[in-house]
DOLUM-263698 format. One record per atom (N, C-alpha, C): z, y, x. Coordinates in steps of 0.2 Angstrom, whole numbers, plus 2048, in hexadecimal, padded with zeros to 3 digits. Each point is the difference from the previous one (the first is absolute). Example, Ala and Ser with C-alpha at 12.3 -4.5 7.8 and 13.67 -1.06 7.14 Angstrom:
% DOLUM-263698
8277E48428008067FC8008068047FC8057FE8018068048038057FC
% end
This chain:
% DOLUM-263698
88E7878B28007FE7F97FC8057FC8008068027FD8067FC7F87FE8007FD7FE8067F97FF8007FE7FB7FB8047FB7FE7FE7FB7FB7FF8037F98048057FE8008037FA7FA8067FF7FE8028057FB8058007F97FE7FC7FE7FA8027FA7FD7FD8018007F88067FD7FE8027FF7F98008077FD8038058038018067FD7F98047FF7FB7FF8057F98037FF7FD7FC7FB8017F97FF7FC7FC7FB8038037F98068018008038037F97FD8067FE7FF8058057FD8067FF7F97FF7FE7FC7FC8037F97FF7FE8007FD7F98047FB7FE8007FD7F98028067FB8058048028028057FB7FA8057FF7FC8028057FB8058007FA7FC7FC7FF7FA8017FB7FD7FD8017FF7F88067FF7FF8027FF7F87FF8077FD8028068047FF8067FD7F98027FE7FC7FE8047F98018007FC7FB7FA8027FA8017FD7FB7FB8028007F98078027FF8028007F97FD8057FC7FF8068027FC8057FB7F97FD7FF7FC7FD8057FA7FD7FF8007FB7FB8057FB8008007FB7FC8028027F98048057FF8028037FA7FA8037FD7FC8048047FA8037FD7FB7FB7FE7FF7FA8037FB7FB7FE8037FD7F98067FF8008037FD7F97FF8067FB8018068017FE8057FB7F98007FE7FC8008057F88007FF7FE7FA7FC8037FB8017FE7FA7FC8037FF7F98068027FF8047FF7FA8018077FC8008068038018067FC7FA8048007FD8018057FA8058017FA7FD7FA8007FA8007FA7FD7FB8028037F98068017FE8028037FA7FF8077FF8008048068008077FF7F98038037FC7FD8037FA8038037FB8027FA7FC8058027FC8037FB7F98028037FB8027FD7FA8028038008087FF8018048058008078007FA8037FD7FA7FE8037FA8027FE7FB7FB8027FA8007FD7FB7FA8027FE8018088027FB8047FE8008077F97FF8017FC7FF7FB7F97FF8017FC8068008038067FE7FD8067FF8008048077FB7FE8048008038078068028038047FA8008078018028018028087FB8008048018018077FE8078027FE8047FB7FD8078028028057FB8078018008028067FC7FF8068037FD8057FD7FE8068038068048037FF8028068048048048067FC8038007F97FF8067FC8027FD7FB8058047FE8057FE7FB8058067FC8027FF7FB8048057FC8038008028088058038028018018078047FC8047FE7FD8068057FB8048048048058068007FF8058038058047FA8037FF7FF8078047FB8038007F97FD7F97FF7FE7FF7F97FC8038007F98018067FD8038007FA7FC8047FB7FC7FC7FB7FC8047FC8048047FB7FD8077FF8048047FC7FA8047FC8028007F97FB8047FC8018078017FB8048018008078017FB8047FC8018067FF7FC8047FC7FF8078037F98027FF7FF8078027FF8057FA8017FD7FA7FF8047FA8058068007FD8067FD8048067FF8008017F98068037FE8018017F97FD8087FF7FD8017FA7FE8077FE8058058018067FE7FD8068058008057FD8048038038058057FD8048067FF7FC8047FA8028067FF7FC8058068018048017FC8058068008077FD8048007FA8028057FE8047FE7FB8068037FF8057FE7FC8068037F98008067FF7FC8037FA8008027FF7F98017F97FE8047FF7FA8047F98018047FE7FC8047FA8017FF7FB7FA8017FA8038007FA7FB8077FC8008027FD7FB8067FC7FF7FE7FA7FC8027FA8027FF7FA7FD8077FC7FF8038027FA8077FD7FF8017F98017FB7FC7FE8007F88008017FE8077FD8038058017FE8078048058048048047FD8058048037FD8058057F98027FF7FD8058048018077FC8038058048028067FD7FD8068057FC8047FC7FE8068037FC8008077FB7FB8007FC7FF8067FB8068007FF8038057FC8068017F87FE8017FC8037FC7F97FF8007FC8068027FC8008057FC8068037FA8007FC7FE8067FD7FA8017FC7FA8008057FB7FC7FE7F98018038017FE8088037FA8018027FE8077FD7F98017FD7FF8067FD7FA8028057FC8058068038018057FD8058067FE7FC8047FB8028067FE7FC8057FD8058008028068057FD8058078037FE8018067FE8068037FF8018037F97FC7FD7FB8018027F97FA7FC7FD8008007F97FB7FD7FC7FA8058007FA7FD7FF7FA8048007FD8007F97FE8067FD7FC8007FA7F98018027FB7FC7FF7F98008027FD8067FE7FD8048057FC8067FF7FB7FF7FA8018057FB7FB8007FB8027FC7FA8057FB8018027FC7FA8048057FB8017FD7FA8038047FB8078028028028067FE8078028018057FE7FA8067FF8018057FD7FB7FE8047F98007FC7FB7FE8027F97F98017FE7FC8018057F98017FF7FC7F97FE7FA8017FD7FC7FB7FE7FD7FD8077FF7F98007FE7FD8068067FC8038007FF8078047FB8038048048068068008008048038058017FA8057FD8018068007FA8048048018068057FC8018058018058017FA8058008018068007FB8058078008048027FB8028068008058017F98038048018068017FA8048057FB7FD7FF7FA8028057FB7FE8017FC8078067FD8008027FC8068047FA7FD8047FD8048057FB7FE8058037FB8027FD7FB8048037FB8078028038027FC8058068028038018078037FA8038018008078037FF8057FB8007FE7F98008057FB8058058007FF8078008058058007FC8067FC8048047FD7FC8067FD7FD8048058028018067FD8048057FC7FD8057FF7F97FF7FC7FD8057F97FF7FD7FB8058017F97FF7FD7FC7FB8048027FC8057FD7FB8028017FA7FC8058007FB8017FA7FC8018027F97FF8077FE8018037FA7FE7FC7FA7FA7FC8007FD7FD7FB8017F88008057FE8058017F98018027FC7FA8038037FB8027FD7FA7FB8017FA7FA8028017FC8017FA7FE7F97FD8007FA8037FF7FA7FD8057FE7FA8068048018067FF7FB7FE8037F97FB8058007FF8047FA7FD7FB7FB8028017FA7FD7FC7FA7FD8057FB7FC7FD7FC7FD8037FA8058037FC7FF8077FE8058037FC8058048048007FF8068058058047FD8078008058048027FF8077FF7FF8038077FB8058017FF8038068018087FE8058038038018077FF7FD8058057FC8047FE7FD8058058028077FE8038048058028078007FB8048047FC8047FC7FB8048048008077FD8008058047FF8077FD8068027FB8067FD8018058027FB7FF7FC7F97FC7FB8007FF7FC7FA8017F98018027FC7FB8027F98017FB7FC7FC7FD7FB8037FB7FC7FD8027F88008007FD7FB8027F98007FA7FB7FF7FF7FC8047FA7FB8008037F97FF7FD7FC7FC8027F97FE7FB7FB8048037FC8047FC7FB8047FD7FB7FB7F98008017FC7FB7FC7FE7FA8038017FF8077FF7FA8047FF8018077FF7FB8047FF8008077F97FC8027FD8028057FA7FC8028008008087FE7FA8037FF7FF8077F98018027FE8048057F98018017FF7FF8087FA8008027FF8018078008078038018018068018078027FA8057FF7FA7FC8007FA8048007FE8027F98047FE7FB7FE8017F98028077FD7FC8058018028077FE7FF8017F97FD7FB7FC8008027F98078007FC8057FE8048078017FD8028077FE7FD8058048028077FE7FD8027FA7FC7FD7FD7FD8027F98057FF7FA8008047FB8047FF7FA7FC7FA7FC8047FC7FC7FD7FB7FC7FB8037FB8018077FE7FC8037FB8008088017FC8037FD7FF8078028058057FC8037FD7FB8048047FC8078008028027FA8038077FF8018038048068078008008048038068047FA8037FD7FF8068037FA8048038028068047FB8038038018077FF7F98037FE8008068007FA8048048008078047FB8018038008067FD7FA8047FF8018077FD7FB8048047FF8078017FA8028037FE8067FD7FA8038027FE8067FE7FA8038047FA7FE7FD7FA7FF8037F97FF7FD7FB8048037FA8028077FF7FF8048048048077FF7FF8058048047FF8008078008058047FF8008077F98008027FB7FE7FC7F97FF8027FC8057FC7F98018027FC8057FC7F97FD7FE8007F97FF7FA7FD7FE7FE8017F98048027FC7FE8017F98038077FD7FF8027FB8038067FD8027FF7F98068027FE8037FF7FA7FF8077FC7FE8007FA7FF8067FC8047FF7FA8048067FE8048007FA7FD8057FB7FD7FF7FB7FD8047FB8058027FB8018077FE8048027FB7FD8057FC8028017FA7FC8057FB8068057FE7FE8067FF8048067FE8037FE7F98068017FF8037FE7FA7FE8057FA7FE7FD7FB7FD8047FA7F98018007FC7FD8057F98018017FC7FA800
% end
């Protein structure tokens, strides 16, 4: 009798796994169709030599395109890490390594990009996976809930003993090779950009979230 139930049991497991994978993808496509269109913005003009940002390139690691930088800042940062929190998606105290091109075990702050509070663009990258794997300490899926961010949401950065509050201006989906997203929309503003892969569990596109320092 037992051997009759084994195929049904295995089929049930297969269906369960398939649903766990497909539901986030379906939810993302619904979000992209009905929500993203209301929130997307143009960060900067992609026509302005967008493929050749000085000191920045796209490096392929295990078939995974990653934006990297060899830029050095004139004055080294006074701290090696800082933290970000996004209350609207229940992300608290995620650790960001300053001037880092790797983000397997933490979030990375692109070398040479602005530091928190400075003019320019604080550019932070992190992994995303299926939302079911989101945990505060799981940096493989730490940014999996970024599509849930909305215009007006708060991003709190704590760096060097100071707190900086950024207000989300909008979201943009781009191709992995588009390095122009690291540029600030203007020269005078103080911005922050978060970047991760989409759709959930895949790395075919990049989602960027642009925020501006409160009061600037």
